[in-house]
C-alpha positions in Angstrom: -7.5 -23.4 85.1 -10.9 -23.5 83.4 -10.9 -24.6 79.8 -13.1 -22.8 77.3 -14.2 -26.1 75.8 -16.0 -26.9 79.1 -18.1 -23.7 79.0 -21.5 -23.7 77.4 -23.6 -20.7 76.3 -25.7 -20.5 79.4 -22.9 -18.3 80.8 -23.0 -15.8 77.9 -24.0 -12.3 79.1 -23.2 -8.8 78.2 -21.3 -6.3 80.4 -23.6 -3.4 79.6 -27.1 -3.6 78.0 -28.1 0.0 78.7 -27.4 1.4 75.3 -28.2 -1.5 72.9 -27.6 -0.6 69.2 -30.4 -0.3 66.7 -31.2 -2.9 64.0 -29.7 -0.5 61.4 -26.4 -0.7 63.3 -26.3 -4.5 62.8 -27.2 -4.2 59.2 -24.6 -1.6 58.5 -21.8 -3.8 59.8 -23.1 -7.2 58.7 -20.9 -7.3 55.6 -17.8 -6.7 57.7 -19.0 -9.3 60.2 -19.4 -12.0 57.5 -15.9 -11.2 56.1 -14.4 -11.5 59.6 -16.3 -14.7 60.3 -15.0 -16.2 57.0 -11.4 -15.2 57.8 -11.4 -16.6 61.4 -13.0 -19.9 60.3 -10.1 -20.5 57.9 -7.8 -20.6 61.0 -9.9 -21.8 63.9 -11.2 -25.4 64.0 -14.9 -25.7 64.1 -15.0 -27.5 67.5 -12.9 -24.7 69.0 -15.1 -21.9 67.6 -18.3 -20.4 69.1 -20.1 -18.3 66.5 -22.4 -16.7 69.0 -19.6 -15.4 71.2 -17.8 -14.2 68.1 -20.9 -12.3 66.9 -21.3 -10.7 70.3 -17.7 -9.7 70.6 -17.5 -8.4 67.0 -20.5 -6.0 67.5 -19.3 -5.0 71.0 -16.0 -3.9 69.4 -17.9 -2.0 66.7 -20.2 -0.4 69.3 -17.4 0.7 71.6 -14.0 2.2 70.9 -11.6 -0.7 71.4 -8.1 0.4 72.1 -5.5 -1.4 70.1 -1.8 -1.0 70.8 0.0 -1.0 67.4 -0.3 -4.6 66.1 1.2 -4.5 62.7 -2.0 -3.8 60.8 -5.6 -2.9 61.2 -8.6 -5.0 62.4 -7.8 -8.7 62.9 -10.8 -11.1 63.5 -8.5 -13.5 65.3 -8.2 -10.8 68.0 -12.0 -10.7 68.3 -12.0 -14.5 68.7 -9.3 -14.5 71.3 -10.9 -11.7 73.3 -14.3 -13.4 73.2 -12.6 -16.5 74.9 -11.0 -14.3 77.5 -14.3 -12.5 78.3 -16.2 -15.8 78.5 -13.7 -17.1 81.1 -14.0 -13.9 83.0 -17.8 -13.9 82.9 -18.0 -17.5 84.1 -15.6 -16.9 87.0 -17.6 -13.8 88.1 -20.8 -15.7 87.9 -19.4 -18.6 89.9 -17.2 -17.1 92.6 -17.0 -13.9 94.7 -14.5 -11.5 93.3 -13.3 -8.5 95.4 -14.0 -5.1 93.8 -11.0 -3.6 92.0 -10.1 -0.2 93.4 -6.6 0.9 92.8 -3.0 -0.4 92.9 -0.2 1.1 94.9 3.4 1.3 93.7 4.3 -0.9 96.6 2.0 -3.6 95.3 3.6 -3.5 91.9 7.0 -3.7 93.4 6.0 -6.6 95.5 4.7 -8.3 92.4 7.9 -7.7 90.5 10.0 -9.2 93.2 7.9 -12.4 93.2 9.8 -13.1 89.9 13.0 -14.0 91.9 11.6 -17.4 92.8 10.0 -19.6 90.1 7.7 -21.2 92.7 5.9 -17.8 93.0 4.3 -18.3 89.6 1.8 -20.5 91.3 0.9 -17.7 93.7 0.2 -15.0 91.1 -3.4 -15.8 90.5 -4.4 -15.4 94.2 -2.0 -12.4 94.6 -3.9 -10.6 91.9 -7.4 -11.8 92.8 -7.0 -10.3 96.2 -6.9 -6.9 94.5 -10.0 -7.7 92.3 -7.9 -8.7 89.2 -8.8 -11.9 87.3 -5.6 -13.4 85.9 -6.4 -15.3 82.7 -4.1 -17.3 80.4 -5.6 -17.9 77.0 -3.1 -19.5 74.6 -2.1 -17.5 71.5 -3.4 -18.4 68.1 -0.6 -19.2 65.6 0.3 -16.1 63.6 -1.5 -13.7 65.9 0.7 -10.9 67.2 -0.9 -10.5 70.6 0.7 -10.7 74.1 -2.2 -9.8 76.3 -5.1 -7.5 77.2 -6.4 -5.6 80.1 -9.9 -4.2 80.8 -12.6 -3.7 83.5 -15.9 -5.4 83.9 -18.6 -2.9 85.0 -15.8 -0.8 86.5 -15.6 -3.3 89.3 -13.5 -6.3 88.3 -10.2 -6.0 86.4 -9.2 -8.7 83.8 -5.6 -9.2 83.0 -5.2 -11.7 80.2 -2.0 -13.1 78.7 -1.4 -15.3 75.7 2.2 -16.5 76.4 2.9 -16.0 72.7 6.6 -15.9 73.6 7.5 -18.9 75.9 10.1 -16.9 78.0 10.2 -15.7 81.6 11.4 -12.2 80.6 8.4 -11.7 78.3 6.0 -13.1 80.9 7.1 -10.7 83.6 7.4 -7.7 81.3 3.9 -8.3 79.9 2.4 -8.8 83.4 4.0 -5.6 84.8 3.0 -3.7 81.7 -0.6 -4.6 82.2 -0.5 -3.9 85.9 1.0 -0.5 85.0 -2.1 0.2 82.9 -4.3 -0.8 85.8 -2.5 1.6 88.1 -2.2 4.5 85.6 -5.1 4.2 83.2 -8.0 2.4 85.0 -10.4 5.2 84.1 -10.3 4.3 80.4 -10.3 0.5 80.8 -14.0 -0.1 80.3 -12.7 -0.8 76.8 -10.0 -3.4 76.4 -6.4 -2.5 75.6 -4.9 -5.2 73.3 -1.2 -5.6 73.4 1.5 -6.5 70.9 4.6 -5.7 72.9 7.0 -6.5 70.0 6.0 -3.2 68.5 7.3 0.1 69.7 4.7 2.1 71.7 2.7 4.4 69.6 0.7 6.4 72.2 1.3 8.2 75.4 -0.5 5.6 77.5 1.7 2.8 76.0 4.8 4.8 76.7 3.7 5.3 80.3 2.9 1.7 80.8 6.2 0.6 79.2 8.2 2.9 81.4 6.3 2.2 84.7 6.3 -1.5 84.2 9.9 -1.7 83.2 11.1 0.6 85.9 9.2 -1.5 88.5 11.2 -4.5 87.4 14.5 -2.7 87.1 14.7 0.9 88.2 16.5 3.3 85.9 19.0 4.2 88.6 19.9 0.5 89.2 20.1 -0.1 85.4 22.4 2.9 84.8 24.7 2.0 87.5 25.0 -1.7 86.6 28.4 -2.9 85.5 26.7 -5.2 82.9 27.1 -2.4 80.4 30.8 -3.0 80.4 30.8 -6.8 80.4 29.2 -8.5 77.4 27.7 -11.9 78.1 29.1 -12.1 81.6 26.7 -14.4 83.5 28.4 -14.0 86.9 27.8 -10.3 86.9 24.3 -10.7 85.5 23.3 -13.2 88.3 24.8 -10.9 91.0 22.9 -7.9 89.7 19.6 -9.8 89.5 20.1 -11.0 93.1 20.9 -7.5 94.3 17.7 -5.9 92.8 15.5 -9.0 93.6 14.3 -10.2 90.2 14.8 -13.3 88.2 18.0 -13.3 86.0 16.0 -13.8 82.9 14.4 -10.4 83.3 17.9 -8.8 83.4 19.0 -10.8 80.4 15.9 -9.8 78.5 16.4 -6.1 79.3 20.0 -6.3 78.1 19.1 -8.1 74.9 16.4 -5.6 74.1 18.3 -2.5 75.0 21.4 -3.5 73.0 19.5 -5.2 70.2 21.8 -8.2 70.8 19.8 -11.4 70.8 22.9 -13.6 70.5 23.7 -13.3 74.2 22.1 -14.9 77.3 20.1 -17.3 75.2 20.4 -20.1 77.7 19.1 -17.8 80.5 16.0 -16.5 78.8 15.1 -19.9 77.3 15.9 -22.0 80.3 12.3 -22.2 81.7 9.2 -23.5 79.9 6.5 -21.0 81.0 3.7 -22.6 78.9 4.5 -26.0 80.3 4.5 -24.7 83.8 0.9 -23.4 83.4 -0.2 -26.5 81.4 -0.7 -24.7 78.1 
């Protein structure tokens, strides 16, 4: 995986230059930019920060209607910094390698992706699996204190970018975030010229987030399978959980995570959801 520290500014380019803002636009928002720059520099080490990319991303967000899932507050300059890193990696990849054009996703593709979760070894296949559909899979580590799980957007309506932060180092969160973002690409691709930024710890606060939550979650575990599971009558029964996971073709951590979330009981199945080091697997 490419490291942002290895990228220099020769790769910087804008997705769309056709409607460049006026000088007055930059002047109007310059005070807010300086405040955001000051805030982010208090957190990010100077050697890890590129002010040019931050400037470009800040004004791109001002120029276009960036879609934020509820993230526990208003504008956060750390999100701008994180998103600038993701876009830089995406731009470099697109400039360096051929990427198929993103068209659409079928429900069969999403189901196939969900069932890859049953085998840990399939994690190494996800990048190619998504790239074949015109989706760049980017892992950009979370910034401490930043409540952000991922983002999804389109570049020039041709290449999809699915980025994840691995803020929570658990398999259930990894797969739910991945399927949530894929649900956006299937259901909402027409609005993804602007990024959707995700904090999946918060309850969905819009129709499109409710739809992505439901579609992604149902692809992992269908409502019919979940309703009929005997797990509802056996608390912390690992044998039943493993049998159910094998029956529906997903990793046991996904079932454990669904149970913990639905019953708001985070004391059970700890050893299952925390058994695998997702960040370590991807070298983050």
